[in-house]
C-alpha positions in Angstrom: 57.1 75.5 120.4 60.4 73.9 120.0 59.4 70.3 118.1 60.3 66.7 120.3 60.6 63.6 120.3 58.8 60.5 121.1 60.3 60.8 124.7 59.1 64.5 124.6 62.1 65.8 124.4 63.9 68.2 122.5 66.8 66.9 120.2 70.4 68.0 120.4 71.7 70.6 118.2 71.4 74.0 118.3 68.3 75.2 117.5 66.6 78.6 116.8 63.2 80.1 118.2 62.1 83.2 116.7 60.2 85.7 119.2 59.0 89.8 118.4 57.9 91.9 120.9 56.5 95.6 120.7 57.9 99.2 122.2 55.4 101.3 123.8 55.5 104.5 122.0 55.2 106.2 125.3 57.8 104.5 126.2 60.9 106.0 128.1 64.7 106.4 126.7 67.5 104.4 127.4 68.8 106.1 130.9 72.3 105.8 132.7 73.2 108.1 134.9 74.9 108.5 137.8 72.3 108.1 140.1 69.2 106.9 138.3 69.5 104.1 135.0 67.0 103.6 132.6 67.5 100.1 131.5 65.9 97.3 129.0 66.6 93.2 128.7 65.9 90.9 126.9 65.3 87.3 129.6 65.2 83.2 128.1 64.5 81.5 130.6 64.2 77.2 129.0 63.3 74.4 131.5 65.2 71.0 132.0 62.9 68.1 132.6 65.0 65.7 135.3 67.8 67.8 136.2 66.2 70.4 139.0 67.5 73.5 136.9 67.1 76.5 134.5 69.3 77.7 132.0 69.3 81.1 130.5 70.0 84.6 129.3 69.9 88.1 129.6 70.1 90.2 127.5 70.7 94.6 127.7 69.9 97.0 125.0 68.9 100.0 124.0 65.8 102.7 123.6 65.8 106.0 121.7 62.4 106.8 121.2 61.5 109.1 118.6 58.4 109.4 119.0 57.7 111.1 122.8 58.8 113.9 121.3 60.9 114.0 124.3 58.8 115.8 126.7 59.0 114.5 129.7 56.0 111.5 129.9 54.2 110.8 132.1 55.1 106.9 134.4 53.9 104.8 137.2 51.4 107.3 138.3 53.5 110.4 137.9 51.7 113.1 136.6 52.9 115.5 133.9 53.8 118.7 133.9 51.0 120.8 132.6 51.3 124.2 133.4 54.2 127.1 131.5 57.5 126.5 133.7 58.6 130.3 135.6 61.6 131.9 136.8 62.2 131.0 139.9 64.8 134.0 140.8 67.7 131.9 143.7 69.2 135.6 144.9 68.7 139.3 144.5 65.1 141.9 144.0 62.4 139.6 142.6 61.3 142.0 139.5 63.7 143.4 138.6 65.0 140.7 135.3 62.5 138.6 133.7 63.1 135.6 130.5 62.1 135.6 127.9 61.5 133.3 125.2 59.1 134.8 122.8 56.0 131.9 124.8 58.8 129.0 124.2 59.8 126.7 126.1 61.0 123.1 124.0 64.4 123.4 122.4 66.0 120.2 120.0 69.0 119.1 120.3 71.6 121.2 119.4 69.0 124.0 119.2 70.4 127.0 119.2 68.6 129.0 122.5 67.5 133.1 122.1 66.3 134.5 124.5 66.7 138.1 126.1 66.7 139.3 129.7 63.7 142.1 130.5 65.1 144.6 132.5 62.6 146.6 135.0 64.6 148.9 137.3 67.8 148.0 135.8 70.5 149.2 133.2 72.7 148.1 131.5 75.3 150.0 132.6 74.2 148.9 136.6 75.4 145.4 135.4 79.3 145.0 135.4 79.0 141.0 133.7 76.0 138.6 132.3 76.9 135.0 132.5 74.7 132.2 131.5 73.7 129.2 132.0 72.5 125.6 130.6 72.8 123.1 133.0 71.0 118.9 133.0 70.4 117.5 136.3 69.6 114.5 137.1 67.3 113.7 139.7 66.1 110.9 141.3 64.5 109.0 144.6 65.1 105.5 146.7 64.0 104.0 150.0 66.3 102.0 152.1 64.3 100.1 155.5 61.1 103.0 154.0 63.7 105.6 154.9 64.2 107.9 151.3 66.9 109.6 150.0 66.8 112.0 147.5 69.3 112.3 144.6 69.5 116.4 143.0 73.0 116.1 140.4 74.2 118.2 137.4 75.0 115.6 134.6 76.1 118.1 132.4 76.3 121.6 132.2 77.2 125.2 129.3 78.3 128.6 130.2 78.8 131.0 128.7 79.6 134.9 128.7 77.9 137.7 127.3 79.7 140.6 127.2 80.7 142.8 126.7 78.2 145.0 128.9 79.9 148.4 128.2 79.4 148.8 124.7 75.2 147.6 125.4 73.4 151.0 124.6 72.2 152.4 128.0 68.3 152.9 126.8 67.6 149.0 126.7 65.0 147.5 127.8 65.8 143.9 126.8 69.6 142.1 126.7 69.4 139.4 123.6 71.6 136.1 124.4 71.8 132.8 122.8 73.2 129.4 124.4 73.5 126.3 121.7 72.6 123.2 123.3 74.7 120.1 122.0 73.3 117.9 119.7 74.4 115.0 122.0 72.2 116.4 125.2 69.8 114.4 127.3 66.1 114.6 126.5 64.2 115.8 129.2 62.4 111.9 130.7 60.1 111.8 134.2 59.9 108.2 135.7 59.0 106.3 139.0 61.4 107.4 140.9 63.7 109.9 138.4 63.7 113.1 135.8 66.0 114.3 134.1 65.4 118.2 133.1 66.8 120.9 132.2 67.8 124.8 134.2 68.3 127.6 132.2 69.7 129.9 134.4 71.9 133.9 134.6 73.3 135.7 136.6 73.9 139.1 136.6 76.7 141.3 138.6 74.9 144.3 139.6 77.2 147.5 140.9 76.4 149.1 144.0 74.0 146.5 144.5 73.1 143.4 145.8 73.9 140.1 142.5 71.4 138.8 140.2 70.7 135.3 139.7 68.0 134.2 137.6 66.6 130.2 137.1 63.9 129.1 134.3 63.1 125.3 133.5 63.0 124.2 130.2 62.6 121.5 127.8 64.9 119.2 125.8 63.6 117.1 122.7 
């Protein structure tokens, strides 16, 4: 506490009051998105006796938490995703293609993601073009007058073509690919009213058949 004089008042002058606090090891990182924010601030308030008002100051600071290892953390009752992510075919035949990362689902910022598209009833000669993409998605919820709103927004996206398809061995049962994440890529998180996650997708332009689009959630840590 500050020293006071005989009248119980703090003398005039400049005073420094030391303080400290511990940021929890499972704290979510600071984030400023389009519809979701994770903000940390320090609030200081001083009571002025007899003046009928207090004075205060707020300072915003950023938190980067390497101890979380980038995993999606449970916060405020939100359960952590325990089961491995699976493929989602959003367009085209369900069983013709799947992703293979050799059991890996977590990748570091700036890391090259090496994988394969495993073909079942397709051959490379049946495919005109393949595009691979990676998109970071912000999911946010809000309530106004007891009415809920949900907003899902693609914040960042990387994509590239696998080429040339014509030079691939038609006897292949899988097609290898590589796509690199940005060193500044936002890491996955799960909060009470928002979430940030990554989706790897592939779009196959198939001759004389319906095109195929497949997705898989991954974690960037």
